[in-house]
C-alpha positions as CSV (number, residue, x, y, z in Angstrom):
1,M,168.1,-6.2,73.3
2,N,164.8,-7.9,72.7
3,E,164.7,-10.5,70.1
4,Q,164.4,-9.0,66.6
5,M,164.1,-10.8,63.3
6,I,164.9,-9.1,60.0
7,E,164.3,-10.7,56.6
8,I,166.2,-9.3,53.6
9,N,165.9,-10.4,50.0
10,V,168.5,-8.9,47.7
11,N,170.9,-10.0,45.0
12,N,169.2,-13.5,44.7
13,L,169.7,-14.2,48.4
14,E,166.9,-14.8,50.9
15,E,168.5,-14.1,54.3
16,K,167.1,-14.0,57.8
17,Y,168.9,-12.2,60.7
18,V,167.8,-12.8,64.3
19,F,169.3,-10.4,66.9
20,G,169.0,-10.6,70.7
21,K,168.4,-14.4,70.6
22,V,171.9,-15.9,71.0
23,A,175.3,-14.9,72.6
24,K,173.8,-12.0,74.5
25,Q,177.0,-11.3,76.5
26,A,179.0,-10.7,73.3
27,S,179.5,-7.1,72.1
28,G,177.3,-8.1,69.1
29,A,175.8,-11.3,67.8
30,V,173.4,-12.6,65.2
31,M,171.8,-15.9,64.2
32,Y,171.9,-15.9,60.4
33,T,169.8,-18.2,58.2
34,Q,169.9,-18.8,54.5
35,G,168.0,-21.9,53.2
36,K,168.9,-24.7,55.7
37,A,172.2,-23.0,56.6
38,V,172.4,-21.5,60.0
39,L,175.4,-19.5,61.2
40,I,176.1,-17.8,64.5
41,A,178.4,-14.8,64.4
42,A,179.6,-13.1,67.6
43,V,181.9,-10.2,68.3
44,A,183.9,-9.7,71.5
45,I,186.3,-6.9,72.5
46,D,189.0,-6.5,75.1
47,E,188.8,-2.9,76.3
48,K,192.5,-2.8,77.2
49,M,194.4,-1.2,74.4
50,V,197.6,-2.8,73.0
51,E,200.8,-0.8,72.8
52,E,201.6,-1.9,69.2
53,D,200.5,0.4,66.4
54,F,198.0,-2.0,64.7
55,L,194.5,-3.4,65.0
56,P,194.7,-6.8,66.8
57,L,191.7,-8.3,64.9
58,T,191.2,-12.1,64.9
59,V,188.5,-13.7,62.7
60,Q,187.6,-17.4,63.1
61,Y,185.2,-19.2,60.7
62,I,184.4,-22.6,62.2
63,E,182.4,-25.4,60.6
64,K,180.9,-27.9,63.1
65,S,180.6,-31.5,61.9
66,Y,177.1,-31.9,63.4
67,A,175.9,-29.1,61.1
68,A,175.9,-31.7,58.3
69,S,174.8,-34.6,60.5
70,K,178.4,-36.0,60.6
71,I,180.7,-37.3,63.3
72,P,184.3,-36.1,62.8
73,G,186.5,-38.8,61.2
74,G,189.8,-40.0,62.7
75,F,190.8,-41.0,66.1
76,I,189.6,-37.8,67.9
77,K,185.9,-37.4,67.6
78,R,185.7,-33.7,67.9
79,E,186.7,-30.7,65.7
80,T,190.4,-30.1,65.9
81,K,192.5,-27.7,63.7
82,P,190.6,-25.8,61.0
83,G,190.6,-27.1,57.4
84,D,192.0,-25.1,54.5
85,F,188.5,-23.8,53.5
86,E,187.9,-22.6,57.1
87,T,191.2,-20.8,57.2
88,L,190.8,-19.2,53.8
89,T,187.3,-18.1,54.6
90,S,188.5,-16.6,57.9
91,R,191.1,-14.7,55.9
92,I,188.5,-13.3,53.4
93,V,186.3,-12.1,56.3
94,D,189.3,-10.5,58.0
95,R,190.4,-8.7,54.8
96,S,186.9,-7.4,54.2
97,L,186.1,-6.1,57.7
98,R,189.5,-4.8,58.8
99,P,189.1,-1.5,56.7
100,L,185.8,-0.7,58.6
101,F,187.5,0.0,61.9
102,P,188.4,3.6,62.7
103,Q,192.0,4.9,62.6
104,G,193.8,4.5,65.9
105,F,191.6,1.6,67.1
106,H,194.1,-0.7,68.9
107,Y,191.8,-2.9,71.0
108,P,191.8,-6.7,70.6
109,V,188.7,-7.9,68.8
110,T,187.6,-11.4,67.9
111,I,184.9,-12.2,65.4
112,T,183.7,-15.8,65.5
113,V,181.4,-17.3,62.9
114,M,180.2,-20.8,63.5
115,V,178.3,-22.9,61.0
116,V,175.7,-24.9,63.1
117,S,173.5,-26.1,60.2
118,A,174.7,-26.7,56.7
119,D,173.0,-26.4,53.3
120,E,174.6,-28.1,50.3
121,N,173.5,-25.2,48.0
122,V,174.5,-22.2,50.1
123,D,177.7,-20.2,49.5
124,M,179.2,-20.3,53.0
125,Q,181.8,-17.6,52.3
126,V,179.1,-15.0,51.4
127,A,177.0,-16.2,54.3
128,A,179.9,-15.9,56.7
129,L,180.7,-12.3,55.4
130,H,177.1,-11.2,55.9
131,A,176.7,-12.8,59.3
132,A,180.0,-11.3,60.6
133,N,179.1,-7.9,59.1
134,A,175.7,-7.8,60.8
135,A,177.2,-8.8,64.2
136,L,179.9,-6.1,64.0
137,F,177.6,-3.4,62.7
138,I,175.0,-3.7,65.5
139,S,177.8,-4.2,68.2
140,D,179.0,-1.6,70.7
141,I,182.2,-1.2,68.7
142,P,182.3,2.1,66.9
143,V,182.0,0.7,63.3
144,V,179.5,2.7,61.3
145,T,179.9,1.2,57.9
146,S,178.3,-1.9,56.5
147,I,179.8,-4.1,53.8
148,A,178.2,-6.6,51.4
149,A,179.5,-9.5,49.4
150,V,178.5,-10.5,45.9
151,R,179.8,-13.5,43.9
152,I,179.4,-13.5,40.2
153,G,179.4,-16.7,38.1
154,T,178.3,-17.8,34.7
155,E,175.5,-20.0,33.4
156,G,176.1,-20.6,29.7
157,D,176.7,-17.1,28.2
158,N,174.8,-15.3,31.1
159,L,176.3,-13.8,34.2
160,V,174.6,-14.9,37.5
161,I,174.7,-12.9,40.7
162,N,175.3,-15.1,43.8
163,P,175.0,-18.5,42.1
164,T,174.2,-21.5,44.2
165,L,176.9,-24.1,44.8
166,S,175.5,-26.4,42.1
167,Q,175.6,-23.5,39.6
168,Q,179.2,-22.7,40.7
169,K,180.3,-26.2,39.8
170,T,179.5,-25.5,36.1
171,S,180.5,-21.8,36.1
172,E,183.5,-20.6,34.0
173,L,184.0,-17.6,36.4
174,D,184.3,-17.3,40.2
175,L,184.4,-13.6,41.2
176,L,183.9,-12.5,44.8
177,V,183.7,-8.8,45.3
178,V,183.2,-7.1,48.7
179,G,182.5,-3.4,49.2
180,S,180.6,-0.7,50.9
181,G,178.3,1.5,48.8
182,K,180.1,2.1,45.5
183,D,183.5,1.4,47.1
184,V,185.1,-1.9,46.3
185,V,187.5,-3.0,49.1
186,M,188.3,-6.6,48.2
187,I,188.3,-8.8,45.1
188,E,189.0,-12.6,44.7
189,M,188.7,-13.9,41.2
190,R,189.5,-17.1,39.2
191,T,188.4,-18.8,36.1
192,L,187.6,-22.5,35.7
193,A,188.6,-24.7,32.8
194,S,186.0,-26.4,30.6
195,E,185.9,-28.6,27.5
196,G,185.4,-26.8,24.2
197,E,185.0,-28.0,20.6
198,E,188.7,-27.9,20.0
199,G,189.8,-29.2,23.4
200,Q,190.3,-27.7,26.9
201,L,189.5,-24.0,27.5
202,S,191.1,-22.1,30.3
203,N,188.4,-19.4,30.0
204,E,190.7,-16.4,30.5
205,F,188.9,-13.1,31.0
206,S,190.0,-10.0,29.1
207,E,190.7,-6.9,31.2
208,D,187.8,-4.9,29.7
209,A,185.3,-7.7,30.3
210,L,186.5,-8.1,33.9
211,V,186.1,-4.4,34.7
212,D,182.5,-4.5,33.4
213,V,181.7,-7.5,35.6
214,I,183.3,-5.8,38.7
215,A,181.3,-2.7,38.0
216,M,178.1,-4.9,37.9
217,A,179.1,-6.4,41.2
218,A,179.7,-2.9,42.7
219,D,176.1,-1.8,41.7
220,S,174.7,-4.9,43.5
221,I,176.9,-4.2,46.5
222,A,175.7,-0.6,46.7
223,E,172.1,-1.8,46.7
224,A,172.7,-4.4,49.4
225,T,174.7,-2.1,51.8
226,E,171.9,0.5,51.7
227,I,169.4,-2.1,52.7
228,F,171.6,-3.5,55.4
229,K,172.2,0.0,56.9
230,E,168.6,0.9,56.8
231,N,167.5,-2.3,58.6
232,F,170.4,-2.7,61.1
233,T,170.9,0.9,62.2
234,P,167.9,0.9,64.6
235,L,169.4,-2.1,66.4
236,V,172.9,-0.7,66.9
237,R,174.0,-0.8,70.6
238,E,175.3,2.2,72.5
239,P,178.9,2.5,71.5
240,L,181.6,1.9,74.0
241,S,183.6,5.0,75.1
242,L,187.0,4.0,73.7
243,K,190.0,6.2,73.3
244,L,191.5,6.1,69.8
245,V,195.2,6.5,69.4
246,E,195.8,9.9,67.8
247,D,198.2,10.0,64.9
248,K,200.6,12.3,66.7
249,V,202.7,14.4,64.5
250,D,205.0,16.9,66.1
251,E,205.2,19.5,63.3
252,S,208.4,21.0,64.6
253,L,210.1,17.6,64.7
254,Y,208.7,16.8,61.2
255,V,210.2,20.1,59.9
256,H,213.5,19.4,61.6
257,I,213.7,15.9,60.0
258,E,212.7,17.3,56.6
259,S,215.3,20.1,56.8
260,S,218.2,18.2,58.4
261,Y,217.9,14.6,57.4
262,A,216.3,14.6,53.9
263,K,219.4,13.2,52.1
264,E,219.8,10.5,54.8
265,V,216.2,9.4,54.5
266,E,216.5,9.2,50.7
267,K,219.6,7.0,51.0
268,A,217.7,4.8,53.5
269,I,214.8,4.5,51.0
270,A,217.3,3.3,48.4
271,H,218.6,0.7,50.8
272,M,215.0,-0.4,51.6
273,A,214.5,-1.1,47.9
274,K,216.9,-4.0,48.3
275,S,215.2,-5.7,51.2
276,E,212.0,-5.7,53.2
277,R,214.0,-5.1,56.4
278,S,216.4,-2.2,56.7
279,S,218.4,-0.9,59.6
280,E,219.1,2.5,57.8
281,L,216.0,4.2,59.3
282,K,216.9,2.9,62.8
283,K,220.3,4.5,62.4
284,I,218.7,7.8,61.5
285,R,216.4,7.6,64.4
286,E,219.2,6.9,66.8
287,T,221.1,9.9,65.4
288,I,218.0,12.2,65.9
289,L,217.5,10.9,69.5
290,S,221.2,11.6,70.3
291,E,221.0,15.0,68.8
292,L,217.9,16.0,70.8
293,E,219.3,14.5,74.0
294,S,222.5,16.5,73.6
295,Q,220.4,19.7,73.3
296,G,218.7,18.8,76.7
297,Q,215.3,18.1,75.1
298,Q,213.0,15.3,76.5
299,V,212.7,12.7,73.8
300,D,209.8,10.3,73.1
301,K,211.3,7.4,71.2
302,T,207.9,6.3,69.9
303,L,207.0,9.7,68.7
304,V,210.3,10.1,66.8
305,T,209.8,6.7,65.2
306,R,206.3,7.6,64.1
307,V,207.2,11.0,62.7
308,L,210.3,9.6,60.9
309,E,208.1,6.8,59.4
310,R,205.5,9.4,58.2
311,Y,208.2,11.5,56.6
312,K,209.7,8.5,54.9
313,K,206.3,7.5,53.5
314,S,205.7,11.1,52.2
315,V,209.0,11.0,50.4
316,V,208.3,7.7,48.8
317,R,204.9,8.8,47.6
318,A,206.1,12.3,46.5
319,M,208.9,10.7,44.4
320,I,206.4,8.5,42.6
321,L,203.6,11.1,42.1
322,D,205.7,14.2,41.4
323,K,208.8,12.8,39.8
324,S,207.7,9.3,38.6
325,I,210.8,8.0,40.4
326,R,210.7,4.7,42.4
327,A,213.0,3.9,45.2
328,D,215.1,1.5,43.1
329,G,215.2,3.8,40.1
330,R,212.8,1.9,37.9
331,A,210.2,3.4,35.6
332,L,206.6,3.1,36.9
333,D,205.8,0.3,34.4
334,E,209.2,-1.5,34.6
335,V,209.5,-5.1,35.7
336,R,212.6,-5.9,37.8
337,P,215.3,-8.1,36.2
338,I,214.4,-11.8,35.9
339,S,216.5,-14.9,35.8
340,I,215.2,-18.4,35.3
341,E,216.9,-21.8,35.8
342,T,215.0,-25.1,35.2
343,N,215.5,-28.7,36.4
344,L,218.4,-27.7,38.6
345,L,217.5,-30.4,41.1
346,P,218.6,-33.8,39.7
347,S,216.4,-36.0,41.9
348,V,213.2,-34.0,41.5
349,H,210.6,-34.6,38.7
350,G,210.5,-30.9,37.8
351,S,212.0,-27.7,39.3
352,C,212.5,-24.0,38.6
353,L,214.5,-21.3,40.4
354,F,212.7,-18.1,39.5
355,T,214.3,-14.8,40.6
356,R,212.8,-11.4,40.0
357,G,214.7,-8.5,41.7
358,Q,215.2,-9.5,45.3
359,T,212.4,-12.0,45.3
360,Q,213.3,-15.7,44.7
361,A,211.2,-18.8,44.6
362,L,212.4,-22.4,44.3
363,V,209.4,-24.3,42.9
364,T,209.3,-28.1,42.6
365,V,206.8,-30.5,41.0
366,T,206.2,-34.1,42.1
367,I,204.1,-36.4,39.9
368,G,202.1,-39.1,41.7
369,D,199.2,-41.5,41.1
370,K,195.5,-41.0,41.9
371,K,196.0,-42.5,45.3
372,D,198.4,-39.6,46.1
373,A,195.6,-37.1,45.9
374,Q,194.7,-35.0,49.0
375,M,191.5,-36.2,50.6
376,Y,189.4,-33.4,52.2
377,E,185.8,-32.7,53.3
378,L,183.5,-29.8,52.9
379,I,180.5,-29.3,55.1
380,T,178.4,-28.7,52.0
381,E,179.3,-32.0,50.4
382,K,178.1,-35.4,51.6
383,N,181.1,-37.4,50.5
384,A,184.9,-36.8,50.8
385,L,186.5,-35.1,47.9
386,S,190.0,-35.4,46.5
387,E,192.4,-32.7,45.3
388,N,194.8,-34.0,42.7
389,F,196.6,-30.6,42.1
390,M,198.2,-29.3,45.3
391,V,200.1,-26.1,45.7
392,H,202.0,-25.6,48.9
393,Y,203.8,-22.2,49.6
394,N,206.4,-21.8,52.3
395,F,207.8,-18.5,53.6
396,P,210.7,-19.1,56.0
397,G,212.0,-16.1,58.1
398,Y,215.4,-16.1,56.5
399,S,213.8,-15.0,53.2
400,V,213.6,-11.5,54.8
401,G,216.6,-11.8,57.0
402,E,214.6,-12.8,60.2
403,A,215.9,-15.3,62.8
404,K,212.6,-17.1,63.0
405,F,211.5,-20.7,63.7
406,I,209.8,-22.5,60.8
407,G,206.5,-23.9,62.0
408,A,203.2,-25.0,60.5
409,P,202.0,-22.8,57.6
410,G,199.9,-19.8,58.7
411,R,197.0,-18.1,57.0
412,R,199.3,-16.1,54.8
413,E,201.0,-19.2,53.5
414,L,197.7,-21.0,52.9
415,G,196.3,-17.9,51.2
416,H,199.3,-17.4,48.8
417,G,199.3,-21.1,48.0
418,N,195.6,-21.0,47.2
419,L,196.1,-18.0,44.9
420,G,198.8,-19.9,43.0
421,K,196.6,-22.9,42.7
422,R,193.7,-20.8,41.4
423,A,195.9,-19.2,38.8
424,M,197.6,-22.4,37.4
425,E,194.7,-24.9,37.8
426,P,192.8,-23.8,34.6
427,T,195.9,-24.9,32.5
428,I,196.1,-28.4,34.1
429,P,194.5,-31.1,31.8
430,L,190.9,-31.7,32.9
431,N,191.4,-35.5,32.4
432,Y,194.8,-35.6,34.1
433,D,195.2,-39.2,35.4
434,G,197.3,-38.7,38.5
435,S,198.3,-36.2,41.2
436,I,200.6,-33.2,41.2
437,R,202.2,-31.6,44.2
438,L,203.8,-28.2,43.6
439,V,205.8,-26.7,46.4
440,S,207.2,-23.2,46.4
441,E,210.1,-22.4,48.8
442,I,210.5,-18.6,49.1
443,L,214.3,-18.1,49.5
444,E,214.3,-14.3,49.3
445,S,211.5,-11.8,49.4
446,N,211.0,-8.2,48.5
447,G,207.5,-8.2,47.4
448,S,205.3,-10.4,45.2
449,S,206.6,-13.8,46.3
450,S,203.1,-15.3,45.5
451,M,203.5,-14.1,41.9
452,A,207.0,-15.6,41.7
453,T,205.4,-18.9,42.8
454,I,203.1,-18.8,39.9
455,C,205.8,-18.0,37.3
456,G,208.2,-20.6,38.7
457,G,205.3,-23.1,39.2
458,A,204.2,-22.9,35.5
459,L,207.8,-23.6,34.4
460,A,208.2,-26.4,36.9
461,L,205.1,-28.0,35.6
462,R,206.5,-27.7,32.0
463,A,209.8,-29.1,33.3
464,A,208.0,-32.1,34.8
465,E,206.4,-32.6,31.3
466,V,202.8,-32.0,32.5
467,E,200.9,-31.1,29.4
468,I,199.6,-27.7,30.5
469,T,197.6,-25.7,28.0
470,A,199.7,-22.6,28.4
471,L,202.3,-21.0,30.7
472,T,200.9,-18.8,33.5
473,A,202.6,-15.7,34.9
474,G,201.7,-13.4,37.8
475,I,202.5,-9.8,38.6
476,A,201.8,-7.6,41.6
477,M,200.5,-4.0,40.9
478,G,200.4,-1.0,43.2
479,L,198.7,2.3,43.4
480,V,199.7,5.7,44.9
481,S,197.0,8.4,45.0
482,D,196.6,11.7,46.7
483,G,192.9,12.1,45.7
484,E,193.6,14.1,42.6
485,K,196.3,12.3,40.7
486,Y,197.4,8.7,40.9
487,A,200.2,6.5,39.7
488,V,200.0,2.7,38.9
489,L,203.1,0.8,39.8
490,T,204.1,-2.4,38.0
491,D,205.8,-5.2,39.9
492,I,205.8,-3.6,43.3
493,M,208.4,-4.4,46.0
494,G,207.8,-4.6,49.8
495,L,208.4,-0.8,50.4
496,E,205.8,0.2,47.8
497,D,203.3,-2.4,49.1
498,H,203.7,-1.0,52.6
499,D,203.5,2.7,51.7
500,G,201.0,2.4,48.7
501,D,197.2,2.4,48.6
502,M,196.5,-0.9,46.9
503,D,197.8,-4.5,46.7
504,F,196.7,-5.9,43.4
505,K,197.8,-9.3,42.1
506,V,197.0,-10.4,38.6
507,A,197.8,-13.8,37.0
508,G,197.0,-15.4,33.7
509,T,198.2,-16.6,30.3
510,S,198.8,-14.7,27.1
511,E,195.1,-15.0,26.4
512,G,193.9,-13.2,29.5
513,I,193.4,-13.4,33.3
514,T,192.9,-16.6,35.2
515,A,193.2,-15.3,38.8
516,L,193.1,-12.0,40.6
517,Q,193.3,-10.7,44.2
518,M,192.9,-7.1,45.3
519,D,192.9,-5.3,48.6
520,I,192.3,-1.5,48.7
521,K,193.6,0.7,51.5
522,L,191.7,3.7,50.2
523,G,187.9,4.0,50.6
524,G,187.5,2.4,47.2
525,I,188.8,2.5,43.6
526,D,187.4,4.2,40.6
527,M,186.7,1.9,37.7
528,S,188.8,3.9,35.3
529,V,191.8,3.5,37.6
530,L,191.1,-0.2,37.9
531,K,191.0,-0.4,34.1
532,D,194.3,1.4,33.8
533,A,195.9,-0.9,36.4
534,L,194.6,-4.0,34.6
535,K,196.0,-2.8,31.3
536,K,199.4,-2.1,32.8
537,A,199.3,-5.5,34.6
538,S,198.6,-7.2,31.2
539,Q,201.7,-5.5,29.7
540,G,203.9,-6.6,32.6
541,K,202.5,-10.1,32.6
542,N,203.1,-10.5,28.9
543,H,206.7,-9.2,29.3
544,I,207.3,-11.9,31.9
545,L,205.6,-14.6,29.8
546,S,207.9,-13.8,26.8
547,L,211.0,-14.5,29.1
548,M,209.3,-17.7,30.4
549,E,208.6,-18.9,26.9
550,D,212.3,-18.5,26.0
551,A,213.3,-20.4,29.2
552,A,210.9,-23.2,28.4
553,K,212.5,-23.9,25.0
554,N,215.7,-25.0,26.8
555,I,214.3,-27.3,29.4
556,E,216.2,-30.6,29.7
557,T,214.2,-33.6,31.0
558,S,214.9,-34.6,34.6
559,E,216.4,-38.0,35.0
560,A,214.1,-38.5,38.0
561,L,211.0,-38.0,35.9
562,P,209.0,-41.3,35.9
563,S,208.1,-42.9,32.6
564,T,204.4,-43.5,32.0
565,E,202.6,-45.5,29.3
566,N,198.9,-45.1,28.8
567,F,197.2,-47.6,26.5
568,N,194.1,-49.6,26.1
569,I,193.3,-53.3,25.7
570,H,190.0,-55.1,25.3
571,P,188.0,-54.7,28.6
572,S,187.5,-58.5,28.6
573,K,191.3,-59.0,28.9
574,I,191.6,-57.0,32.1
575,V,190.9,-60.2,34.1
576,D,193.8,-62.0,32.3
577,I,196.1,-59.1,33.3
578,I,195.0,-59.4,36.9
579,G,195.2,-63.2,37.0
580,K,193.9,-65.5,39.7
581,A,193.8,-63.7,43.0
582,G,196.0,-61.0,41.4
583,A,198.9,-63.3,40.8
584,T,199.6,-62.2,37.2
585,I,199.6,-58.5,37.9
586,R,201.8,-58.9,41.0
587,E,204.3,-60.9,38.9
588,I,204.4,-58.1,36.2
589,I,205.0,-55.4,38.9
590,E,207.8,-57.4,40.5
591,M,209.4,-58.4,37.3
592,F,209.5,-55.0,35.7
593,E,209.5,-52.8,38.8
594,V,206.5,-50.7,37.8
595,S,203.2,-49.6,39.1
596,I,200.0,-50.5,37.2
597,D,196.6,-48.9,37.2
598,L,193.7,-50.6,35.4
599,D,190.3,-49.3,34.3
600,R,188.0,-52.3,33.9
601,D,185.2,-50.3,32.2
602,V,187.2,-49.1,29.2
603,G,190.2,-51.4,29.3
604,G,192.6,-48.6,30.2
605,V,196.1,-49.5,31.4
606,K,198.6,-47.1,32.9
607,V,202.1,-48.3,33.6
608,S,204.6,-46.1,35.5
609,G,208.1,-46.6,36.6
610,G,211.5,-45.0,37.0
611,D,213.1,-46.9,34.1
612,K,211.7,-46.2,30.7
613,K,213.0,-49.5,29.2
614,K,211.3,-51.5,31.9
615,V,208.1,-49.5,31.5
616,A,208.2,-50.2,27.7
617,A,208.9,-53.9,28.4
618,A,206.0,-54.2,30.8
619,K,203.7,-52.6,28.3
620,E,204.8,-55.1,25.6
621,H,204.3,-58.0,28.1
622,I,200.8,-56.8,28.9
623,E,199.8,-56.4,25.3
624,N,201.1,-59.9,24.6
625,I,198.9,-61.3,27.3
626,A,195.9,-59.3,25.9
627,S,196.6,-60.6,22.4
628,M,196.3,-64.3,23.3
629,P,193.1,-65.9,21.9
630,V,190.1,-66.1,24.2
631,K,189.6,-69.6,25.5
632,K,186.1,-71.0,25.0
633,Q,184.7,-73.3,27.7
634,M,183.5,-76.7,26.5
635,E,180.0,-77.9,27.0
636,Y,180.4,-81.1,29.1
637,K,178.0,-84.0,29.1
638,V,176.9,-84.9,32.6
639,G,178.0,-88.5,33.5
640,E,180.8,-88.5,30.9
641,T,184.4,-89.3,31.9
642,Y,187.2,-86.8,31.1
643,H,191.0,-86.7,31.6
644,G,192.4,-83.7,33.5
645,K,195.4,-82.6,35.6
646,V,195.6,-81.7,39.2
647,K,196.2,-78.0,39.2
648,R,196.0,-77.2,42.9
649,I,195.3,-79.0,46.2
650,V,193.3,-77.2,48.9
651,D,191.7,-78.4,52.2
652,F,188.3,-78.8,50.6
653,G,189.3,-80.6,47.4
654,L,191.3,-80.4,44.1
655,F,191.2,-77.9,41.3
656,V,191.4,-79.9,38.1
657,E,192.5,-78.4,34.8
658,M,190.0,-79.7,32.2
659,P,190.8,-80.4,28.5
660,D,189.5,-76.9,27.6
661,G,192.1,-75.2,29.9
662,F,189.5,-74.1,32.5
663,D,189.6,-75.2,36.1
664,A,186.9,-77.2,37.8
665,L,186.4,-78.3,41.4
666,L,186.6,-81.9,42.6
667,H,185.3,-81.6,46.2
668,I,186.9,-83.7,48.9
669,S,183.6,-85.4,49.5
670,K,183.4,-86.6,45.9
671,V,186.9,-88.3,45.9
672,A,186.0,-91.7,47.5
673,K,183.1,-93.4,49.2
674,E,185.0,-93.4,52.5
675,R,186.0,-90.1,54.2
676,V,189.3,-88.7,52.9
677,N,191.3,-86.7,55.5
678,N,194.6,-86.0,53.7
679,L,194.5,-85.4,49.9
680,P,198.3,-84.8,49.5
681,E,198.7,-88.5,50.4
682,R,196.7,-89.5,47.3
683,Y,197.6,-86.8,44.8
684,N,200.4,-84.4,43.8
685,E,200.0,-81.2,41.7
686,G,200.5,-82.1,38.1
687,D,199.1,-85.7,38.4
688,E,196.9,-86.9,35.6
689,I,193.4,-87.7,36.9
690,T,190.2,-89.2,35.5
691,V,187.0,-87.4,36.5
692,V,183.3,-87.6,35.8
693,V,181.2,-84.5,35.2
694,M,178.4,-84.3,37.7
695,E,176.9,-80.9,36.8
696,Q,177.7,-77.8,34.8
697,K,176.2,-74.4,35.5
698,G,177.7,-71.8,33.2
699,K,181.4,-71.7,34.0
700,K,181.0,-73.7,37.1
701,V,181.7,-77.5,36.7
702,E,181.3,-80.0,39.5
703,L,183.3,-83.3,39.4
704,A,183.5,-86.7,41.0
705,T,185.9,-89.6,40.7
706,P,184.9,-92.9,39.1
707,E,185.9,-94.4,42.5
708,F,183.3,-92.3,44.2
709,L,180.6,-93.4,41.7
710,A,181.5,-97.1,41.7
C-alpha cells in the first residue's frame, strides 16, 4: 500500500490517520495523530486455527516513557510490566473490538497500540480505540464493521462531547460509549464527587438522565462510524482466505437429545444454578456417547458436546422468555438471599462478609497515612500522582471449585477492582486526610462478584468509621432476547451471564447511579430496553441498600481501628512542637506511641495511634506546649556584659542560653586570645558563664568572653 493520509474532524476531535507508512509487514497498521499525541497501531494474525471454541484475541496498549520525554524510574531503565491504566485500556479496546469478528473466527490475533508521543490534553483511551479500529478495519482480516468511541463529560450544566483531559478533571460525569452505527456495544460510566453549597456531592445520575446522555452518545457514534467507513473502505486490503468454523448442529442428534434427555438437561440446569461449574452436563454427554456407541454409530465427542450445549442454552432461554422461570426458580426481578456480617476479623480496621446467593466476598479496609498512598505515573502528566483510595480484587480458583495456582492479578481482577473503585470513590470525603486500602477476597462465585465487592466494600468502609456520604450497592443485570420479545433479569448468576445477551452492572447510592459497565452480545440495544433495564436495576439496588442500611445500624467498632485526633494550633507554634532538630516531636512520638502529621501553613495537627487514651494524652501534651506564652527576644547592647548558661558544647564553640531564654553562639575563636583546642576541659554543660555581645542581627547573636576582649 502506498502512503495515504486521511484527516477526520468529527465529535470535537481532529484526527490524522497515515496508512502505508509504518509496520508494513503487519496485517494492518496505522500511524494515528491527535494534537501532539502519536500512536502506532498494528494488527497481526496467525493463520493456524486453534482447536478451542473461542476467538484468541490479544490486545496490548503500551505507553513508551520516551513519548513524554521521560526515562523510566527505578533500577531497570526500560519499560517493564504494564501499569494499571495500560491494562485497563487494553481491556476496553478488547471488549470493543471483539464483537466485530465473524462467528467461527478462531485464529490468534494480536492488536498492539503503542503511544510514541504523548499529549497532556489528549484522551488516550479514545485515541487507542480509534487507532486500533482503523488498523483492524483496513487489515486483511475479514472485519467489515467500524466502531467509534465517544466520551461525554460536563462543564458546568452543559454536556461536552469528547472533553479534553483538563476538562475531564472538573467534570461531574465520565461516560465512555463505544458502538457501531446506532448500535451500542460497550459502556463505561462513573460520576465524580464535587463540593456543593451544603457539602460534598456524589453527583449521582438518574436512570432517565443517563439514558438521554447515552442516546446522545449513540447519535455521535453513528455519525463517526459512517465517516470512518467512507474514508477507510478504499484502503481495505484483500482479505485472507480463512476458513471459519461452522456452527455444526446435527439436527437428528438435537432432536434425539430433546426427546430423550429433556428432563436430565433440566435437572442439570438446576444444578448449574448452584455453581459456575457443573459436572451434570458431562454425565449426560457420557450417557449419550455410550448409547450411540452401543448402537454401533460413529461418535464425534466434540459434536455431541456442542449440540448438547446448544440445547441447554435454548432450554434456559425458553424458560425465561416463555415461562418467566429462571434456573434457580426466582422471579425475573428477584434478588438472591443476602446475608451480611460486619467486623468479623478482630485485627482488621474494618471488614464485611457479604453473601448473595452463591457469591461471597470478604472485604477488608485498612486505614493508613498519606505516605501509604499508591504512587503512579501517567504519560499525560508531568509529575507522579498518588492514589489514596485503593481497591484490590482477588479471584482465587477455589471460589469456583477449580484447582488453580494463585498468581499475580490478571486483567479481569484489575478491571473488577477498578469498577468497584469507580462506584465507591464518589462517597469518600474529598478532603480525606489519609489513605484507604480496600481488598475484596472472592470466596465463592456464581455471578456478580464485582457487585458483591461494592456492597461489602461500602459496609467495610462504614465499619472502619470512614465518613462516607452514603452506602453504595451494586447489582448485575442480564437480558435475554429473541428479536421480538425480551426479558430483563435482575441479579444474574453465572449460567445467565453465559447464556444471556447482555452483561450490565449498575452501582450507586439511593440517590442514583455512580458507576455503570455494560457489554452487549447482540448487535446493539434499543434505548427503551436500556431504560427498562436501568429501572429494574434501580429497584434491585434499592432493595439491597435497605438490607445494607439495617446491617450498618449494628456495626460494632473494631478494636484494631486506630484512634485519630485532628486539631489546630497557632501556625507559629508548629516550630515548638517540632523542637530543635526534631527533638520535641520525637520525644512525644516515643512517649505516647503515636504518629504525628503537621501542616505548617494552617497549624493542623493529626495524631494517630492504636491506644485512644495515649492519643488523647498526646493531644493534651501538644496543646499544652502550644499554649505556653511566646518568648520575646531581648534587644542586646553591643559591648555590654551578660550572664548566661552553657547549653551545649560543640566542636566549633558553645551554645549559651541568654537571659531571655534564647540561645546564642560563642564561637571557639572568641573564647580566649590563645587557640583553644578542647572546650570540654574549660566548660561543662550547665556552667554559668559571662559573655559580651559582639553583634545582633535579628535572632542571631554573636558573643565573646571578657577574656578574649581583655
